[in-house]
Residue, then its C-alpha position, 0 to 999 in steps of 0.5 A: m497489542s497487549q491489552t485484553v479486550p473488555p466485555a462488549d456487546p456481540l459484534g455485528t457483520v458491519p460496523g455499528g454503534h460509535v465509529r470514531r470520526a474526524g475531530e476525535p483522537i485515536p484510541d490511546l493504547r500500547v501497541r507493537v509496530l513492525q517496520g522492516s524487521e524491527w519491532s518497537e513498542a509505544t502508545t498510539a498517542e506517543f507514536c502520533a504526537g506531533r506527526n502526520v500519520i496515515v493509518f489503514s486497516l484491513p480484514g487480514a494478512f495474506t487475504p486476497t484484496c489485502s495482499t494484492q491491492h490494499l497494502p501493496r499500493y500504500e507501499e508503492l505510494a509511500a515516497t509520494f506521501e512522504k513528499l506531501g508531509i506524511d511521517d508514517i504509514v501504518c497498516v492495522s490488522v487483527n492478526d498476531p505479531w508473527v503472522m504480520e511479520e511473515w506477511a511483511r516479509d512476503q510482501g516486501a513491505t519496508r515503507v509501511r509499518l505493520l501493527p498487529d492488533g491481535n486482541g482487537a483492542f485498537t479496532r474495537a476502540m475505533g468502533l470498527l471490529v466486526d464479526m467475519s465468522e461467516d468467512n471463518l475469520g472471526p472478529r476482524s477489522w472493517r476496512y478503512a483508512m484515516l489521516v491522523r495529525d498530532g493524534i487527532i483524526e482529520k479524515m476518515f475513509v470507511e468502506p460502506a456496507g455492502p456484499g463481499d469485501p467492499y474496497g473503494v474508499s480506503d485505498a491509497d489513491t483515494m487518500l492521495a487525492y484527498l491530500d493533493p488532488k493534483a499529485a502525480r502518481p509515480d510511473e509504473v514501468a516494466l521491461i522484458s529483458r534477457p541476461g547479457c543483453p547490452f541494449c537491456a543494460k542500456a535501458k535499465a541504466a537510463l531508467d536508473e538515471a531518471g530515478l524510475a523504479y521498474v520491474d525486470i521481467a526475465l523469462p526463459p527463452l521460449e516463454r520470452a519469445k511467446a510473451l514478446r509476440a503476444m504482447t508486442g509483436a516484436q522478437t527483440v529485447p528490451q521491450v518497455f511498458v509504462n503505465g499499461k502502454l508499450v513504449g518499445d525498445s531502448e531507443a524508443l525508451e530514450k525518446w520517451l524519457a526525453q519527452r518526459h523530461a521536457e514536459s516536466g520542465r514545462k510544468a515546473 
């Protein structure tokens, strides 16, 4: 942000005064937006004109909930949002551009655009700049999310006032439920493997063919053996987990994928 924040009444610890709501335009300010490693500049009106954009805002880069839940989940669901007609997802925080750039790199965020609101101009204009000095953060954004269509706010999800750092309505899953209550969440897949294991390679190839992203958990031998016994009771790899449940080895994965394919065919 290049604008200087105008003099205003002292900030409260929760939003006060006029908070922008559905039916109103978003503030028209010149902003810098980061996607991947590229910065671009535009006014918010230009950026949102004729487009469907999800904007979510959080107290700060590298802070706990923002880094472990808020930003990562929007990044995870970006492809699902795209299928529902969303053109862009923007994360706003009252941080300088260099902090936001490093945070994007640390998070591996490539689908969500990061917008540094260094002076708090956009957040103040939204009516959501608050005083977080009690946590040594100074002026920061209250946590919220909004759906913007052609520069007009369609829906606002503002966290209610409460102790700590409220986080319950501005999350990606709530936004997804608003856009399409029946939308399917992507399967969460992880597998414990080891280098050079042909059965592990077979399982990964099957997941790739099915178009399923996965996390490959490669551990040193001793830690792998302990983890396998603790988590699965087995001592062989791969061991595949889907949506918090153990599927099993590569043969069990083949059966699960076949069942998943049959079920998707019936739903179609």
